[in-house]
VOGU-3710 file (C-alpha; in Angstrom, 3 decimals, decimal comma):
1> xxxxxxxxxx> 0,000/0,000/0,000  1,319/3,409/-0,901  1,746/5,557/2,186  0,906/9,225/2,042  3,613/11,728/2,845  3,489/12,578/6,487  2,983/16,340/6,762  5,051/18,356/9,183  2,006/20,366/10,247  0,856/17,673/12,683
11> xxxxxxxxxx> 3,778/16,758/14,966  1,356/15,959/17,782  -0,405/13,116/15,996  1,000/9,658/16,301  1,580/7,519/13,245  -1,257/5,252/14,329  -3,793/8,085/14,593  -2,634/9,716/11,351  -3,022/6,459/9,434  -6,513/6,023/10,836
21> xxxxxxxxxx> -7,513/9,596/10,080  -6,379/10,098/6,520  -7,886/6,880/5,308  -8,486/10,403/4,813  -37,818/-0,902/12,895  -37,981/-4,306/11,755  -36,954/-7,424/13,645  -33,904/-9,223/12,322  -36,053/-11,968/10,760  -38,890/-9,877/9,356
31> xxxxxxxxxx> -39,712/-10,525/5,690  -37,883/-8,465/3,061  -39,186/-4,981/2,386  -40,444/-3,929/-1,045  -38,409/-1,380/-2,972  -40,019/0,334/-5,928  -38,174/0,340/-9,291  -37,628/4,093/-8,943  -36,007/3,712/-5,546  -37,576/3,268/-2,134
41> xxxxxxxxxx> -41,150/2,937/-0,989  -42,970/6,264/-0,968  -43,456/6,129/2,799  -39,729/6,365/3,508  -37,777/9,593/3,823  -34,687/9,911/1,688  -31,477/11,432/3,027  -30,843/14,984/1,884  -28,079/14,016/-0,549  -30,517/11,801/-2,493
51> xxxxxxxxxx> -33,382/14,287/-2,767  -34,215/15,705/-6,204  -32,426/18,933/-7,021  -35,587/21,013/-6,734  -36,088/19,807/-3,168  -32,725/20,962/-1,851  -31,361/23,701/-4,097  -33,042/26,404/-2,036  -31,730/29,163/0,173  -29,774/27,747/3,097
61> xxxxxxxxxx> -31,878/27,699/6,255  -30,528/29,673/9,209  -29,972/26,505/11,215  -27,815/24,664/8,676  -24,716/23,449/10,504  -21,471/21,629/9,864  -20,582/18,713/12,113  -16,799/18,308/12,258  -14,788/15,643/14,059  -11,781/16,837/16,081
71> xxxxxxxxxx> -9,931/13,565/16,829  -7,092/14,992/18,886  -9,610/16,776/21,119  -12,068/13,846/21,410  -14,886/16,126/20,310  -17,549/16,629/17,681  -17,780/20,316/16,793  -20,988/22,039/15,683  -20,269/25,012/13,411  -22,804/27,634/12,318
81> xxxxxxxxxx> -22,223/28,129/8,587  -23,352/31,736/8,399  -20,926/32,947/11,063  -18,314/30,185/11,033  -18,547/30,034/14,828  -18,271/26,827/16,830  -21,569/26,793/18,704  -21,126/23,480/20,534  -18,400/21,014/21,448  -19,690/17,508/22,133
91> xxxxxxxxxx> -17,312/15,093/23,916  -16,800/11,863/21,932  -14,077/9,594/23,399  -11,763/7,457/21,288  -10,378/9,846/18,652  -13,618/10,325/16,681  -12,899/9,975/12,976  -15,850/9,870/10,600  -19,376/11,199/11,123  -22,613/10,355/9,304
101> xxxxxxxxxx> -26,133/11,763/9,238  -29,123/11,970/6,911  -28,810/15,750/7,186  -32,267/16,732/8,427  -33,017/16,087/12,061  -32,199/12,386/11,977  -29,668/10,392/13,964  -25,951/11,151/13,865  -23,272/8,438/14,093  -19,641/9,016/15,028
111> xxxxxxxxxx> -17,054/6,225/14,741  -14,195/6,133/17,269  -11,498/3,779/15,951  -9,243/3,806/19,015  -12,152/2,942/21,338  -13,831/0,485/18,932  -17,151/2,252/19,504  -19,857/4,099/17,610  -21,643/6,960/19,368  -25,265/7,669/18,389
121> xxxxxxxxxx> -26,555/11,210/18,828  -30,214/12,115/18,756  -31,899/14,422/16,282  -32,138/18,131/16,949  -30,638/17,949/20,441  -27,423/16,245/19,271  -27,112/14,717/22,722  -25,372/11,309/22,796  -28,058/8,654/23,265  -26,235/5,349/22,821
131> xxxxxxxxxx> -22,670/4,084/22,622  -22,325/0,827/20,661  -19,375/-1,413/21,566  -17,775/-4,505/20,118  -16,488/-3,229/16,769  -13,030/-3,934/15,365  -11,509/-0,615/14,342  -14,710/1,026/13,048  -13,862/3,234/10,096  -16,593/4,795/7,951
141> xxxxxxxxxx> -20,250/5,091/9,047  -23,037/6,024/6,622  -26,819/6,071/6,834  -28,408/4,092/4,024  -31,013/5,614/1,688  -34,363/5,515/3,429  -32,874/6,181/6,858  -33,722/2,812/8,418  -30,206/1,400/8,599  -26,634/2,556/9,060
151> xxxxxxxxxx> -23,650/0,739/7,593  -20,177/0,763/9,143  -16,934/-0,511/7,633  -14,645/-2,474/9,940  -11,265/-2,532/8,259  -9,346/-5,098/10,307  -11,812/-8,015/9,996  -12,988/-6,884/6,549  -16,663/-6,585/7,432  -19,540/-4,182/6,991
161> xxxxxxxxxx> -21,674/-3,936/10,131  -25,356/-3,135/9,514  -27,106/-1,247/12,327  -30,902/-1,094/12,495  -31,682/2,448/13,601  -35,070/1,720/15,160  -33,372/-0,079/18,054  -29,626/0,499/17,446  -28,981/-3,222/16,976  -26,320/-4,752/14,717
171> xxxxxxxxxx> -28,371/-7,124/12,540  -25,696/-8,444/10,162  -21,953/-8,316/9,474  -21,211/-9,558/5,949  -17,567/-10,219/5,126  -16,325/-8,190/2,138  -12,522/-8,424/2,358  -9,628/-7,182/4,443  -9,229/-3,431/4,650  -12,885/-2,450/4,107
181> xxxxxxxxxx> -12,927/1,337/4,180  -14,833/3,890/2,056  -18,085/2,682/0,523  -21,032/3,992/-1,488  -24,751/3,238/-1,775  -26,707/3,246/-5,000  -29,674/5,630/-4,549  -32,159/2,733/-4,615  -30,031/0,779/-2,115  -29,750/-2,223/-4,401
191> xxxxxxxxxx> -25,933/-2,013/-4,522  -23,201/-1,117/-2,045  -19,634/-0,759/-3,345  -16,808/-1,102/-0,802  -13,177/-0,103/-1,368  -10,918/-2,716/0,212  -8,331/-0,393/1,692  -7,303/3,234/1,628  -5,362/2,301/-1,497  -7,722/-0,341/-2,840
201> xxxxxxxxxx> -6,886/-2,608/-5,761  -10,332/-4,205/-5,470  -13,908/-2,993/-5,013  -16,335/-5,416/-3,333  -19,977/-5,261/-4,457  -22,874/-6,043/-2,119  -26,543/-6,297/-3,019  -29,713/-5,995/-0,938  -31,845/-7,587/-3,663  -33,503/-10,842/-2,612
211> xxxxxxxxxx> -35,307/-11,631/-5,858  -36,027/-9,815/-9,071  -39,492/-10,383/-10,562  -39,936/-9,620/-14,263  -40,319/-5,900/-15,093  -42,236/-3,797/-14,344  -42,744/-5,527/-10,989  -41,108/-4,170/-7,873  -37,876/-5,539/-6,479  -37,808/-7,250/-3,130
221> xxxxxxxxxx> -34,963/-5,974/-1,019  -33,529/-6,556/2,444  -31,220/-3,654/3,380  -30,574/-5,202/6,791  -28,831/-8,215/5,269  -26,723/-7,284/2,223  -24,723/-10,044/0,581  -21,507/-10,107/-1,397  -22,125/-10,739/-5,103  -18,919/-9,718/-6,855
231> xxxxxxxxxx> -15,698/-7,771/-7,067  -13,984/-5,684/-9,670  -10,632/-3,983/-10,107  -10,784/-0,354/-11,248  -7,272/-0,524/-12,711  -5,672/1,853/-10,220  -5,492/2,076/-6,405  -8,845/3,529/-5,322  -9,591/5,662/-2,279  -13,058/7,279/-2,068
241> xxxxxxxxxx> -16,164/6,453/-4,134  -19,719/7,718/-4,606  -22,716/6,870/-6,799  -24,158/9,723/-8,838  -27,659/10,821/-7,753  -29,236/8,941/-10,685  -27,314/5,772/-9,835  -25,867/5,433/-13,344  -22,211/6,062/-12,499  -19,728/5,700/-9,667
251> xxxxxxxxxx> -16,957/8,261/-9,217  -13,852/6,576/-7,791  -10,986/8,751/-6,571  -7,358/7,698/-6,720  -4,881/6,830/-3,989  -1,819/7,320/-6,181  -2,734/9,371/-9,266  -4,083/12,837/-10,092  -7,307/11,731/-11,820  -10,734/10,565/-10,652
261> xxxxxxxxxx> -12,316/7,752/-12,676  -16,018/7,875/-13,621  -17,333/4,305/-14,038  -20,607/2,894/-15,313  -22,459/1,351/-12,371  -23,733/-1,435/-14,640  -20,887/-2,306/-17,015  -17,973/-1,057/-14,863  -16,529/0,612/-17,955  -14,686/3,909/-17,639
271> xxxxxxxxxx> -16,194/6,563/-19,953  -13,997/9,415/-18,712  -11,576/10,679/-16,085  -11,428/14,027/-14,305  -8,125/15,717/-13,351  -8,316/16,494/-9,645  -4,801/17,025/-8,291  -2,467/15,101/-5,987  -4,070/12,076/-4,313  -6,022/11,084/-2,391
281> xxxxxxxxxx> -9,105/12,964/-3,559  -12,631/12,990/-2,139  -15,967/13,654/-3,825  -19,426/15,042/-3,030  -22,433/15,761/-5,270  -24,955/18,581/-5,246  -27,344/19,372/-8,071  -25,682/19,182/-11,500  -22,148/19,177/-10,124  -19,539/17,098/-8,379
291> xxxxxxxxxx> -17,092/18,728/-6,006  -13,603/17,235/-5,737  -10,923/17,967/-3,162  -7,183/17,421/-3,330  -5,927/17,833/0,219  -2,244/17,742/-0,683  -2,912/19,914/-3,739  -4,696/22,515/-1,559  -7,579/22,859/-3,980  -11,245/22,155/-4,575
301> xxxxxxxxxx> -13,023/22,070/-7,916  -16,534/22,002/-9,348  -17,127/19,432/-12,095  -20,057/18,866/-14,448  -21,657/15,491/-13,744  -22,443/14,881/-17,399  -19,317/16,098/-19,209  -16,528/16,111/-16,641  -15,822/19,764/-17,499  -14,385/21,897/-14,660
311> xxxxxxxxxx> -16,090/25,320/-14,658  -14,738/26,435/-11,264  -11,848/25,706/-8,960  -10,531/27,394/-5,836  -7,737/27,221/-3,299  -8,330/25,297/-0,068  -6,294/25,051/3,149  -3,621/22,372/2,944  -4,961/19,020/4,086  -8,589/19,725/3,150
321> xxxxxxxxxx> -9,550/16,161/2,289  -13,146/15,587/3,401  -16,072/17,666/2,146  -19,838/17,969/1,880  -22,233/20,068/-0,200  -25,892/20,989/0,397  -28,225/23,932/0,967  -26,152/26,405/-1,030  -22,887/25,600/0,756  -19,771/23,559/0,045
331> xxxxxxxxxx> -17,510/22,865/3,024  -14,175/21,136/3,469  -12,284/20,283/6,654  -8,502/20,299/6,976  -6,926/17,370/8,767  -3,561/19,137/8,719  -4,523/22,727/9,547  -7,624/22,230/11,697  -9,727/24,589/9,597  -13,193/24,585/8,115
341> xxxxxxxxxx> -13,428/26,351/4,746  -16,942/27,456/3,741  -17,800/28,213/0,094  -20,947/28,885/-1,871  -21,822/26,509/-4,704  -19,783/28,632/-7,166  -16,736/28,019/-4,942  -16,523/31,607/-3,812  -14,836/31,423/-0,413  -17,107/32,811/2,285
351> xxxxxxxxxx> -14,850/32,237/5,279  -12,154/30,028/6,780  -12,160/29,288/10,492  -9,534/27,523/12,576  -11,587/25,277/14,838  -9,228/22,602/16,221  -5,668/21,263/15,957  -7,021/18,747/13,438  -10,410/18,637/11,690  -10,936/15,282/10,055
361> xxxxxxx> -14,446/14,683/8,724  -17,350/17,029/8,004  -21,016/16,610/7,192  -23,798/19,157/6,763  -26,748/18,886/9,103  -30,020/20,671/9,701  -31,693/20,010/13,083
//
């Protein structure tokens, strides 16, 4: 595995913590749930990132916040986007790394790799409600489309833990391969792609589909019990990955090259690449655009989802790896400088705030 250059800006972090950071209700035996061909059943609420453009490309509400993990401080920081001020500091033991939410008043999950725990925080209050134990180096949490389940990669044993959010129970732990790290859901939750490592030669593919009746019938799915159905090699060491909002493509960033590959979700062919800067890169989608960061290249760029053209790019604090985009904002957190950079969707810099010695992950959240 290629190791990233160790920056001199973080002398206080140990090699173990730095490697971990950079990386970058139904009962368990209920019958499968029905997923419509267009996605999920109409009674479920989709996470913000999967809503149609018209539903989220509106003026940012006053309460829109950034949740940022500060691993060296054992805290989750709540930042008001309009002022850039840290409005709350929530203690989270165990060097909190990655944070996940559906973005609109739902649960928040924070993985703590050195404590082998996941902390659950409740809705608008953001008060810790449950601490789940028994994981093996929990890496990346994410809430699945529909909001009923959270998935969590466990790198050391090569598993994906599935947590049912109605009762905070782990209902399955399918094996995908050693080094399980970043992963991505298709919008209809029929596929989950998992990068096997921070510099992954192989992508594991899970499915939630139980059976597939002839079209135009619905598809029976069981998101609580995904199963491994295949693997593929993108042809370069992969780092981060994300399905496009229509589910047709998967953008896979590189761990050792300057380009991001855009793959067909069905054929796994590579129609085009996007130059993004020194690796590793990370990706987020909002509306008609992708946003790509190059933390070591100190830049962020806006990319057309359909053509790969780059209409805008901007400077970012060194070490700005992780990012999110929603509600008229694009934000990126700097692992190396401890800053949060806040942009509008045209990548005009609104403000940069130093919020901690190290700011690892960021997600946008509206109570």
